[in-house]
C-alpha positions, 0 to 999 in steps of 0.5 A: 402016870396021874389019875384021870380024876383026883381030889387033892390040895390046891396051892395058888401061885403068885406071879409064877407058873409051872409047866408039866415036866418042869422041876423048880423050887417054890417059897411058900409063906401063906398060912393056907398054902402051908396047910395045903403042903402039909396035907399033901405030904401026909397023903401021897405028896401030890398037889395041884398048882394053879396061878392067881389072876391077880397077884395082890390078893392074899386069900384067893377064892374060887374065882381068883385062880385060873381053872387050868393048872399043873398036877404036881408032885412034891419032891422035897420040903424044907422049913427056913428060919424065917418061917417060910417053906421051900419046896421042890416040885415036879410038874407031871400033867396039865389038869383042870379044876372041876370043883372047889372044897374047903376042909380044915382051912385047906383048899382042895379041888377036884381035878381032871387031868388033860391028856395031850395027843402024844402022836408024832407026825411030820407036821409036829416034827416040822413045827418042833424043828422051826421052834428050836431054830427060832429059839437058837436065834433068840438065844444069840440075840438075847444072851440071857439064856445059856447055850447049855439050856438050848442043848438040853431042850434040843435033846427032847424028842416030845413036841409038846414038852419042847413047846412048854420048855421054850415058853418057860424061858421066854420073857412072856406076860403071865397071861400069855404063859397061861394061854400056852398051858391051856392049849392042849392040842400040841400042834396049836401050842407049837404054833402059838409059841412060834408066834410068841418067840418070833415077836420077841425076836423082832423086839430084840432086833429093834432094841439092837438097832436102837443101841447101835444108833445111840452108840453111833451118835455118841461116837459122832459127838466125841469125834466132833469134839475131838475135831473141834479141839484140833481146829481150835489148836490149828487156828491158834497156831495160824493166828486165824480169827475165824470161827468161835475164837473170832466170835469170842474176841468180837464179843469181848471188844463189844463188852469193853465198848458198851459202857457197862458199870464195872460189876455188870461188865465183870458178870458179862466177861464171866459169861463170855468165858463160860460161852467159850468153854461150852461146845457150840452144839450144847443147848447151854451155849445158845442160852449164854449167847442170848444172855450176852446179846441182851446185855450188849443190846441194853443202853447203859450210858447212851442218852439223848440231850434234853431240849430245855427251851421252854418256848419250843416245848410249849409250842410243840405241846400247843400244836399237838393238843388243844386245851389240857393246860394243867398237863402242859404246865406240869411238863414246862415246870419239869423243864424249868427245874431241870434247866436250873439244876441240870439233874432231876430224877424222872417224875412219874406222871399218871394221866387219868381220865375217860377214853378218847381225851388224848392221854396216850398221844399227850405222852408222845408229845411230851417225849417230842417236846423234851427231844427224848426217845419214846417207848410204850408198853400196854399193861391192859390184861397183864396178870403175870409178874414175869411180864414186868420182871422177866423169867429166870434163865433156867426156864426154856424160852426165858426172856426179860420183862417188858421194862427191860425190853422197852429200854432196849427198844428205846436205845437210851437211858432217859426215854419217856416210857409210857405205861398204858392202861395201868388200871387194867392189870389183874393178878392170879396164881402167876403173881401180882404185876402191879406189885412188881411195878412198885420197884419200877415207879419208886424213885428211891428204888428204881436206880437198882431195878432187878430183872429176873433174866438180866439178874444184874441191877439196871438204873431206871432213875433217868427214865420219865415214866408216864402212866395212863388210866381210866379208873383210879379206883382199880389201881392199888393204893401203894402203886397210886401213891408212887405217881403224881395224878393229873386228871384230864376231865374231858373237853368243852364244846368249843374245844371239841370243835377246835380239835376237829378243825385242827386235828381230826378233820385233816387226819380223816381227809388224808385217810380218805384220799380227800383234800380241803378243796374237795370237802369243807365242813362248816363250824355250824355243822361241827357244832351240830355233830358235837351236840346231836351225834356224840355225847362223850368226854373225849373225841373218839366218837366225833372222829368216827362221825367225821370219818362217816362224813368223809366216806359219804363225800368220797362216794359222791365225788366218785359216783356223781363226779362232784368237785367240791362238797360243803357240809352245813348244819342244813345238809348234815343229816344227809351224811349222818342220818337222824340225830342221836341225842337231844341237845338242850334241857335234860327235861322238856318241861318242869315235872313233878317227882323228876330231878336231874342229878350229875354223875361221875363215871370212868368214861367222864361225867353224865346226867342222871334222871331220878324219878319218884312215883307214889301209889296207895300202900303202906310205906314200902320203899321200892328202889329200881334201876340197878343201883349199888349199895351206896345209892340205896343207902342215899335213898334210905337217908333221904327217905328218913330225912323227909319223915323226920322233917315232914312238918317243916316240909309241909308234907303229911306226917303219915304219908308213909302209912298211905303211900308206897314210894317207888324210886327209879333211875332209868337205863336199868341195865347200866349199873349205877353207884356213887355217893353224890345222888342224895340231894337229887333223890331227896328233891325228887321225893319232896317234889312228888310228895308236895306236888311241886315240879322240879325246874327242868334247867337245874342239875344237882350233885351232893350227898345228904345227911339225916340232919339235912346237911349237904356233903361235898363230892368229887369229879366236879369238873367232869359233872359240870362238862356233862351238865353243859353237854346236856344243856342245863343252865343251873347247877346246885352243888355243896358249898365245900366244893367252891374251891373246885370251881376254878378247875372248870373251863371258863367257857363252861363257867360263863354258860352255867350258874353255880349255886352253893348250898349247905342244907337241903332247904337251900337246894329246894329253894332253887330246885322247886318251882314256887316257894318253900314255906 
């Protein structure tokens, strides 16, 4: 029997625990552990075994081992060739560490043995029998512990020892085994081990049920496969065409009749052969069937016959849209060439212009005039390349891209295919969809378009692609290069009135349940709607105002029982409220230091008022109004030109030393940029410095150089329409833009005076009141 108290070497154990009365082999390799063994062998062969809390620690200290361990005797020690020592130990009693000491690289501990109550009563006997019964049941379920082990445990008559041995054979976590070791009270230990073995039994029962369920499932699958094969054999003998055999035959006939090219037909039949061999219950079966369905759904040869009658096509275009002569002319040219050649690769048109000018509806009218099917996809916000080219079939839920989906929807190989909002695509880590469109829109490549899902090539060369965009600047250069850009600048006042009479008003009357007999809108009222309630390039705002008139009229007809309402310029405010915009001159009177410029934006042209004020200072130039870098540089160029030419402009040469100059473009919350405000800024600056007012009816556009030359600009048609909307009478523009005047509608040209200039001196001559000396 061990001493009550003793000081002996400590051997920390990693991932292992020894109970009293247990005899087992240990392999020891750590230097301190070997030293502890040698110290014990020189003394009385006694050593204390305590388990480490964390097995990853190589040199455990006082806080790294459990306090309760086993007082053990070394029975045998053998040095192995690899340097480790194998020892045979026998656990004697539980012990608790009281203190640690380290002497000569050996960790020794003062321990006190923990004596358990060995008295055996009825309760402990009952607990022991219960434990043995559970242990026997566990062995039958587990089959990892031999029957001989149970027999040797059942022969023991000491309840505490039985609990220890059973715990040592259970697959418990180290922490749980340590809890058993630390439980000194025998009855409590028996209760604890019974609870643990009961949990293990439940786990084993559950594992057994899961195993049986899996086995049954496998047997059922094998049985179904066997029965299915039998059914196929029976169907073959009977000549029965029902079931999958009949389905395969039907699909084969459809593939033969689909008109596919030979290589695609061969691929489809190969997939059909795979489909026949794969069991219906397999996930692969659904993937193959879906792929075959897509191949069958695509048009391979089906086409519509083009209507090549130019007069009929022209009438349809004119009935659907007022104005837009250039676009209509381009479509008629296409028809004429096709009529002469009988074959023409589909052109790629890009209708560019502000919102509301009818780009999308024009594409629909093109399809109608050609007698082709029409399909539209929106590319706004698309940022995934697979939206264009599709997903590979290896992915779950894979689908073809939007181009192939659109062709399936069209049902013919030569539809009019609208790519809406092509300027609003973006790119991220999923790829660049605009680059994927390069293959679609290149006539030299799109006859062999490859979709990731379909995998086989598809001919898009007969498709007439039409794209729409608001802002050409955001379309990548290579993509823009593949398209023929047709700019739709916007509508004149007369065109808007005509569109309202022919299209918008009848549409709104029908939408609001009204008839022409109920509501009449005079032309003067429509003119006032255009002038005072909208300021836009398109007609969407006007359509909203007409809808408001129809709503108010509907309410009056229902509530006041009026049979007919006539809207004139006199009573228009009753229906639309106070006017929103001022029509007429951009400025009410000639003003010093204020010039009106013309700007081009993605929503059409607009007028831009530029103000200059002088204040005492030292020549500081202040620019406000949320201007971009280009406009800031234009202001600097204008300022430098005035400084270098102050004498010829009759301006004090030292003006920059006496004044601070503030240039402001109103509506400061709206970003403004562009290379066409140079002469406007220069004119406003010179007006402020000379005290000569700028004519109120004059608008101008053009860039200025440091030598005073006026450079050409773009977007003249849009700018002219905005000047016309604002009620300006004279436009000053660069002489090099004379060639662009023919693009401006005749009604606008008749109302405006265009002044062509080459130098800033010419600008000032027409812009300022009084003569320049």
